[in-house]
N, C-alpha and C positions, 0 to 999 in steps of 0.2 A: 831024729829026736826032736820033740816039740819043746820050744823055748818061748818064754814070755818075758818081755822086757818093758818095765814101766818107766815112765819119765814124767816130768812136770811138777814134782814135789818141790818143797822149799819152805821158806819163812814168809808168812803173809800176815798183815795186820788185820785184826778183827774188822769185819765189815767188807773186806776185800773178797776177791774171787780167784779161783785157779782152775786149770784144766789138767787133768791127769790123762796120759795116753798109755796104751798097752799095745805092743806089737807082737804078734804071734808068728813064729817061724817054725819050719820043719814039718808042716802039715799042709797037704793040698786040699784038705776038707775043711769046711766051716763047722764050727761047733754049735750045738743046739743052744747051750746056755753060756753066756758070757757075763761076768759080773765083777763087782768090786767088794772087797771086804776091808775092814780096818781093825787094827788092834792098838788100843792105847796102853800106855805103860801100866802094868799091874792088872789089866782087864782081859777078858776073853775076846777072841776075834769075833767080830760081828759083821753081818751082811749089811752093805750100804745100798747097793742097787744091783739089779739083774735085768738083762735084756735077752729075750728069746730070739730064735732064728727068724720069726715072723715080725719081730719088732715090738712085741708086748713087753712092757716094763713094769717093774715093781721096785718101790723105794722103801727104805726104812722110815719109820715115822720121824726120826731125828733129822732127816735131810729132806723130807717131802716138801715140795714147793721151793726148795733151794737148789736141788740137784737135777742134772739132766744127763742120762746115760745114752750113748749112741754107739753104733757099730757099723763097720764097713765090711761086708762079707766078701767083697771082691779082693781085698788085700789083707783080710784077717786082722783088722785093727779095731780098737775100742777106745772110747774116751769117756771121761766123767768130768763134767763141769759143775762146780759148786760155787754159789755166790752167797753173799751175806755170811761169810765164815765166822765161826765162833771159836773161842778158846777150846771148847769141848770137842771140836772137830780135830784137834791135834791127835795124831796117830800115825802109825805106819800103814799105808794103804797097799793092798795086794790085789792084783787082778787074777781072775780065775776063769778057766774055760773048760767045758766038758759036756757030756751028755746031760748031766744033772748038776745044778749049781752046787758048789762046795766040794765036788769031786773033780777028777781029771787033773788038770795042770795048773801050777801056781807060778806067779812071778816072784822075784826076790824081794819085792816091797820097795816103796818109796816113802820117805818121811815127809809128813806135812805138819808144820808147826804154825799155830795161829797165836799171835801175841795180842794181848789185851791193851 
């Protein structure tokens, strides 16, 4: 059974930075697409960043230039670093892996709160 566990969330002051990590277990295969979504209170879940198996990355406009997504295929882990955090980055962040981003497997989510 594939399981994803996020870590690294918490309370951060605006302008600060944090790194979220996602550990994938229960699979001996690497996934084509690995990415991060977030869902703010009262809003729809949105894609933050995705990285393909070859390392190609895509970022949402809202985090472009502030976020870096990376993956380690050898141990099936992924991370998301965001700097210059803003209050509007406050959300529950979910990692997702699968053949196509948005499908496949999801983590349980980790809360990120940015105080002004």
